[in-house]
Biopython code that builds the backbone (N, CA, C, O; Angstrom):
import numpy as np
from Bio.PDB.StructureBuilder import StructureBuilder

atoms = [
    (1, "MET", "N", (12.452, -15.148, 39.511)),
    (1, "MET", "CA", (12.824, -14.092, 38.577)),
    (1, "MET", "C", (11.669, -13.874, 37.593)),
    (1, "MET", "O", (11.085, -14.834, 37.092)),
    (2, "GLU", "N", (11.356, -12.647, 37.330)),
    (2, "GLU", "CA", (10.230, -12.290, 36.467)),
    (2, "GLU", "C", (10.697, -12.174, 35.015)),
    (2, "GLU", "O", (11.802, -11.709, 34.737)),
    (3, "ASN", "N", (9.816, -12.615, 34.086)),
    (3, "ASN", "CA", (10.130, -12.518, 32.663)),
    (3, "ASN", "C", (10.059, -11.066, 32.203)),
    (3, "ASN", "O", (9.250, -10.274, 32.687)),
    (4, "SER", "N", (10.938, -10.744, 31.247)),
    (4, "SER", "CA", (10.884, -9.393, 30.679)),
    (4, "SER", "C", (9.729, -9.312, 29.692)),
    (4, "SER", "O", (9.110, -10.324, 29.362)),
    (5, "GLY", "N", (9.447, -8.120, 29.231)),
    (5, "GLY", "CA", (8.362, -7.919, 28.277)),
    (5, "GLY", "C", (8.569, -8.704, 26.988)),
    (5, "GLY", "O", (7.626, -9.283, 26.449)),
    (6, "LEU", "N", (9.807, -8.722, 26.493)),
    (6, "LEU", "CA", (10.101, -9.452, 25.264)),
    (6, "LEU", "C", (9.906, -10.951, 25.461)),
    (6, "LEU", "O", (9.351, -11.630, 24.597)),
    (7, "GLU", "N", (10.360, -11.458, 26.590)),
    (7, "GLU", "CA", (10.191, -12.886, 26.867)),
    (7, "GLU", "C", (8.715, -13.264, 26.945)),
    (7, "GLU", "O", (8.308, -14.306, 26.430)),
    (8, "ASN", "N", (7.914, -12.413, 27.592)),
    (8, "ASN", "CA", (6.472, -12.675, 27.653)),
    (8, "ASN", "C", (5.852, -12.664, 26.273)),
    (8, "ASN", "O", (5.033, -13.524, 25.948)),
    (9, "PHE", "N", (6.237, -11.694, 25.457)),
    (9, "PHE", "CA", (5.721, -11.616, 24.098)),
    (9, "PHE", "C", (6.064, -12.878, 23.312)),
    (9, "PHE", "O", (5.207, -13.450, 22.640)),
    (10, "LEU", "N", (7.322, -13.307, 23.400)),
    (10, "LEU", "CA", (7.746, -14.488, 22.655)),
    (10, "LEU", "C", (7.040, -15.748, 23.155)),
    (10, "LEU", "O", (6.694, -16.616, 22.353)),
    (11, "LEU", "N", (6.823, -15.862, 24.458)),
    (11, "LEU", "CA", (6.091, -17.014, 24.992)),
    (11, "LEU", "C", (4.678, -17.080, 24.426)),
    (11, "LEU", "O", (4.190, -18.156, 24.080)),
    (12, "ILE", "N", (4.036, -15.945, 24.334)),
    (12, "ILE", "CA", (2.665, -15.899, 23.801)),
    (12, "ILE", "C", (2.676, -16.089, 22.281)),
    (12, "ILE", "O", (1.856, -16.835, 21.746)),
    (13, "ALA", "N", (3.598, -15.418, 21.584)),
    (13, "ALA", "CA", (3.609, -15.438, 20.121)),
    (13, "ALA", "C", (3.899, -16.824, 19.558)),
    (13, "ALA", "O", (3.404, -17.168, 18.484)),
    (14, "PHE", "N", (4.693, -17.624, 20.266)),
    (14, "PHE", "CA", (5.081, -18.922, 19.725)),
    (14, "PHE", "C", (4.267, -20.080, 20.279)),
    (14, "PHE", "O", (4.662, -21.237, 20.136)),
    (15, "LYS", "N", (3.146, -19.786, 20.904)),
    (15, "LYS", "CA", (2.216, -20.853, 21.256)),
    (15, "LYS", "C", (1.581, -21.358, 19.964)),
    (15, "LYS", "O", (1.355, -20.569, 19.047)),
    (16, "PRO", "N", (1.290, -22.648, 19.871)),
    (16, "PRO", "CA", (0.773, -23.214, 18.616)),
    (16, "PRO", "C", (-0.468, -22.504, 18.066)),
    (16, "PRO", "O", (-0.623, -22.402, 16.849)),
    (17, "ASP", "N", (-1.340, -22.019, 18.927)),
    (17, "ASP", "CA", (-2.549, -21.346, 18.450)),
    (17, "ASP", "C", (-2.243, -19.994, 17.806)),
    (17, "ASP", "O", (-3.025, -19.519, 16.982)),
    (18, "ASN", "N", (-1.138, -19.375, 18.159)),
    (18, "ASN", "CA", (-0.840, -18.024, 17.692)),
    (18, "ASN", "C", (0.095, -17.976, 16.489)),
    (18, "ASN", "O", (0.242, -16.919, 15.874)),
    (19, "ILE", "N", (0.720, -19.076, 16.143)),
    (19, "ILE", "CA", (1.654, -19.079, 15.018)),
    (19, "ILE", "C", (0.958, -18.727, 13.700)),
    (19, "ILE", "O", (1.518, -17.944, 12.934)),
    (20, "PRO", "N", (-0.241, -19.264, 13.387)),
    (20, "PRO", "CA", (-0.906, -18.849, 12.141)),
    (20, "PRO", "C", (-1.219, -17.348, 12.104)),
    (20, "PRO", "O", (-1.193, -16.740, 11.034)),
    (21, "ILE", "N", (-1.507, -16.766, 13.232)),
    (21, "ILE", "CA", (-1.780, -15.331, 13.280)),
    (21, "ILE", "C", (-0.522, -14.552, 12.909)),
    (21, "ILE", "O", (-0.590, -13.580, 12.157)),
    (22, "GLY", "N", (0.608, -14.970, 13.425)),
    (22, "GLY", "CA", (1.871, -14.320, 13.080)),
    (22, "GLY", "C", (2.191, -14.455, 11.602)),
    (22, "GLY", "O", (2.663, -13.506, 10.975)),
    (23, "ALA", "N", (1.937, -15.626, 11.045)),
    (23, "ALA", "CA", (2.165, -15.829, 9.608)),
    (23, "ALA", "C", (1.237, -14.936, 8.797)),
    (23, "ALA", "O", (1.648, -14.356, 7.792)),
    (24, "MET", "N", (-0.010, -14.826, 9.233)),
    (24, "MET", "CA", (-0.966, -13.986, 8.527)),
    (24, "MET", "C", (-0.521, -12.519, 8.564)),
    (24, "MET", "O", (-0.631, -11.814, 7.561)),
    (25, "LEU", "N", (-0.030, -12.067, 9.695)),
    (25, "LEU", "CA", (0.446, -10.678, 9.794)),
    (25, "LEU", "C", (1.604, -10.430, 8.840)),
    (25, "LEU", "O", (1.682, -9.374, 8.212)),
    (26, "GLY", "N", (2.502, -11.400, 8.731)),
    (26, "GLY", "CA", (3.608, -11.271, 7.779)),
    (26, "GLY", "C", (3.120, -11.210, 6.346)),
    (26, "GLY", "O", (3.615, -10.410, 5.551)),
    (27, "PHE", "N", (2.149, -12.053, 6.011)),
    (27, "PHE", "CA", (1.591, -12.065, 4.659)),
    (27, "PHE", "C", (0.876, -10.759, 4.349)),
    (27, "PHE", "O", (1.031, -10.216, 3.256)),
    (28, "VAL", "N", (0.103, -10.253, 5.287)),
    (28, "VAL", "CA", (-0.605, -8.985, 5.082)),
    (28, "VAL", "C", (0.401, -7.847, 4.888)),
    (28, "VAL", "O", (0.198, -6.983, 4.035)),
    (29, "GLY", "N", (1.474, -7.838, 5.665)),
    (29, "GLY", "CA", (2.511, -6.824, 5.496)),
    (29, "GLY", "C", (3.155, -6.892, 4.121)),
    (29, "GLY", "O", (3.424, -5.857, 3.511)),
    (30, "PHE", "N", (3.406, -8.111, 3.622)),
    (30, "PHE", "CA", (4.004, -8.292, 2.304)),
    (30, "PHE", "C", (3.077, -7.781, 1.207)),
    (30, "PHE", "O", (3.520, -7.071, 0.304)),
    (31, "VAL", "N", (1.798, -8.133, 1.277)),
    (31, "VAL", "CA", (0.831, -7.693, 0.270)),
    (31, "VAL", "C", (0.659, -6.173, 0.329)),
    (31, "VAL", "O", (0.522, -5.526, -0.710)),
    (32, "PHE", "N", (0.666, -5.606, 1.522)),
    (32, "PHE", "CA", (0.575, -4.152, 1.669)),
    (32, "PHE", "C", (1.770, -3.470, 1.016)),
    (32, "PHE", "O", (1.616, -2.440, 0.359)),
    (33, "TRP", "N", (2.959, -4.038, 1.194)),
    (33, "TRP", "CA", (4.171, -3.482, 0.597)),
    (33, "TRP", "C", (4.059, -3.489, -0.935)),
    (33, "TRP", "O", (4.430, -2.512, -1.586)),
    (34, "ILE", "N", (3.551, -4.582, -1.510)),
    (34, "ILE", "CA", (3.364, -4.662, -2.956)),
    (34, "ILE", "C", (2.383, -3.586, -3.423)),
    (34, "ILE", "O", (2.619, -2.924, -4.433)),
    (35, "ALA", "N", (1.286, -3.415, -2.687)),
    (35, "ALA", "CA", (0.278, -2.421, -3.066)),
    (35, "ALA", "C", (0.861, -1.011, -3.031)),
    (35, "ALA", "O", (0.583, -0.213, -3.926)),
    (36, "VAL", "N", (1.649, -0.693, -2.035)),
    (36, "VAL", "CA", (2.253, 0.641, -1.932)),
    (36, "VAL", "C", (3.239, 0.853, -3.078)),
    (36, "VAL", "O", (3.305, 1.942, -3.647)),
    (37, "ARG", "N", (4.005, -0.183, -3.417)),
    (37, "ARG", "CA", (4.936, -0.076, -4.547)),
    (37, "ARG", "C", (4.199, 0.232, -5.842)),
    (37, "ARG", "O", (4.632, 1.086, -6.616)),
    (38, "GLN", "N", (3.093, -0.457, -6.081)),
    (38, "GLN", "CA", (2.312, -0.218, -7.292)),
    (38, "GLN", "C", (1.684, 1.175, -7.274)),
    (38, "GLN", "O", (1.613, 1.843, -8.305)),
    (39, "MET", "N", (1.233, 1.604, -6.110)),
    (39, "MET", "CA", (0.643, 2.932, -5.992)),
    (39, "MET", "C", (1.663, 4.008, -6.379)),
    (39, "MET", "O", (1.342, 4.943, -7.113)),
    (40, "ILE", "N", (2.868, 3.867, -5.888)),
    (40, "ILE", "CA", (3.918, 4.847, -6.199)),
    (40, "ILE", "C", (4.232, 4.837, -7.689)),
    (40, "ILE", "O", (4.400, 5.896, -8.294)),
    (41, "ALA", "N", (4.313, 3.650, -8.288)),
    (41, "ALA", "CA", (4.591, 3.555, -9.726)),
    (41, "ALA", "C", (3.471, 4.194, -10.541)),
    (41, "ALA", "O", (3.737, 4.890, -11.521)),
    (42, "HIS", "N", (2.226, 3.966, -10.145)),
    (42, "HIS", "CA", (1.096, 4.551, -10.874)),
    (42, "HIS", "C", (1.062, 6.060, -10.709)),
    (42, "HIS", "O", (0.751, 6.778, -11.659)),
    (43, "ASP", "N", (1.375, 6.545, -9.527)),
    (43, "ASP", "CA", (1.432, 7.999, -9.326)),
    (43, "ASP", "C", (2.498, 8.641, -10.211)),
    (43, "ASP", "O", (2.298, 9.735, -10.740)),
    (44, "ARG", "N", (3.627, 7.958, -10.368)),
    (44, "ARG", "CA", (4.685, 8.493, -11.233)),
    (44, "ARG", "C", (4.224, 8.554, -12.681)),
    (44, "ARG", "O", (4.497, 9.527, -13.383)),
    (45, "LEU", "N", (3.521, 7.510, -13.129)),
    (45, "LEU", "CA", (3.013, 7.518, -14.500)),
    (45, "LEU", "C", (2.020, 8.651, -14.712)),
    (45, "LEU", "O", (2.033, 9.302, -15.756)),
    (46, "ILE", "N", (1.157, 8.891, -13.726)),
    (46, "ILE", "CA", (0.180, 9.979, -13.838)),
    (46, "ILE", "C", (0.893, 11.324, -13.928)),
    (46, "ILE", "O", (0.520, 12.173, -14.737)),
    (47, "LYS", "N", (1.919, 11.521, -13.099)),
    (47, "LYS", "CA", (2.664, 12.784, -13.121)),
    (47, "LYS", "C", (3.399, 12.992, -14.434)),
    (47, "LYS", "O", (3.610, 14.128, -14.858)),
    (48, "GLN", "N", (3.793, 11.882, -15.088)),
    (48, "GLN", "CA", (4.489, 11.979, -16.370)),
    (48, "GLN", "C", (3.514, 12.118, -17.535)),
    (48, "GLN", "O", (3.939, 12.220, -18.686)),
    (49, "GLY", "N", (2.222, 12.123, -17.252)),
    (49, "GLY", "CA", (1.220, 12.256, -18.306)),
    (49, "GLY", "C", (0.968, 10.969, -19.065)),
    (49, "GLY", "O", (0.472, 11.005, -20.191)),
    (50, "LYS", "N", (1.301, 9.833, -18.472)),
    (50, "LYS", "CA", (1.138, 8.528, -19.125)),
    (50, "LYS", "C", (0.055, 7.704, -18.430)),
    (50, "LYS", "O", (0.240, 6.520, -18.151)),
    (51, "LYS", "N", (-1.068, 8.349, -18.160)),
    (51, "LYS", "CA", (-2.144, 7.703, -17.416)),
    (51, "LYS", "C", (-2.642, 6.435, -18.117)),
    (51, "LYS", "O", (-3.043, 5.480, -17.453)),
    (52, "GLU", "N", (-2.619, 6.421, -19.442)),
    (52, "GLU", "CA", (-3.109, 5.262, -20.175)),
    (52, "GLU", "C", (-2.219, 4.027, -20.001)),
    (52, "GLU", "O", (-2.661, 2.907, -20.254)),
    (53, "LYS", "N", (-0.977, 4.224, -19.574)),
    (53, "LYS", "CA", (-0.057, 3.092, -19.381)),
    (53, "LYS", "C", (-0.307, 2.353, -18.056)),
    (53, "LYS", "O", (0.240, 1.272, -17.839)),
    (54, "ILE", "N", (-1.113, 2.923, -17.190)),
    (54, "ILE", "CA", (-1.392, 2.264, -15.910)),
    (54, "ILE", "C", (-2.049, 0.918, -16.149)),
    (54, "ILE", "O", (-1.688, -0.072, -15.514)),
    (55, "TRP", "N", (-3.014, 0.875, -17.062)),
    (55, "TRP", "CA", (-3.696, -0.388, -17.346)),
    (55, "TRP", "C", (-2.706, -1.423, -17.867)),
    (55, "TRP", "O", (-2.765, -2.591, -17.485)),
    (56, "ASP", "N", (-1.794, -0.994, -18.742)),
    (56, "ASP", "CA", (-0.782, -1.924, -19.268)),
    (56, "ASP", "C", (0.086, -2.488, -18.147)),
    (56, "ASP", "O", (0.449, -3.665, -18.168)),
    (57, "GLU", "N", (0.414, -1.656, -17.178)),
    (57, "GLU", "CA", (1.218, -2.118, -16.044)),
    (57, "GLU", "C", (0.424, -3.088, -15.164)),
    (57, "GLU", "O", (0.981, -4.035, -14.609)),
    (58, "MET", "N", (-0.874, -2.840, -15.045)),
    (58, "MET", "CA", (-1.689, -3.673, -14.151)),
    (58, "MET", "C", (-1.904, -5.076, -14.708)),
    (58, "MET", "O", (-2.041, -6.022, -13.933)),
    (59, "ILE", "N", (-1.937, -5.233, -16.018)),
    (59, "ILE", "CA", (-2.226, -6.552, -16.574)),
    (59, "ILE", "C", (-0.990, -7.344, -16.945)),
    (59, "ILE", "O", (-1.116, -8.401, -17.564)),
    (60, "LYS", "N", (0.187, -6.886, -16.598)),
    (60, "LYS", "CA", (1.428, -7.635, -16.866)),
    (60, "LYS", "C", (1.439, -8.921, -16.097)),
    (60, "LYS", "O", (2.398, -9.688, -16.191)),
]
sb = StructureBuilder()
sb.init_structure("model")
sb.init_model(0)
sb.init_chain("A")
sb.init_seg("    ")
for serial, (resi, resn, name, xyz) in enumerate(atoms, 1):
    if name == "N":
        sb.init_residue(resn, " ", resi, " ")
    sb.init_atom(name, np.array(xyz, "f"), 0.0, 1.0, " ", f" {name:<3s}", serial, name[0])
structure = sb.get_structure()
């Protein structure tokens, strides 16, 4: 019986050499999400005419 695509992916992904790569991808996704959240907040401040408050938000 042949493995399905998902089974093949999981066999490769959970090999000991590949686990750190998966963790790194998760971490990069998390940091990217934080950056996008901050970008949206800063864009809102700019639209509200509060551009000077961006620095205050960045150093919290």
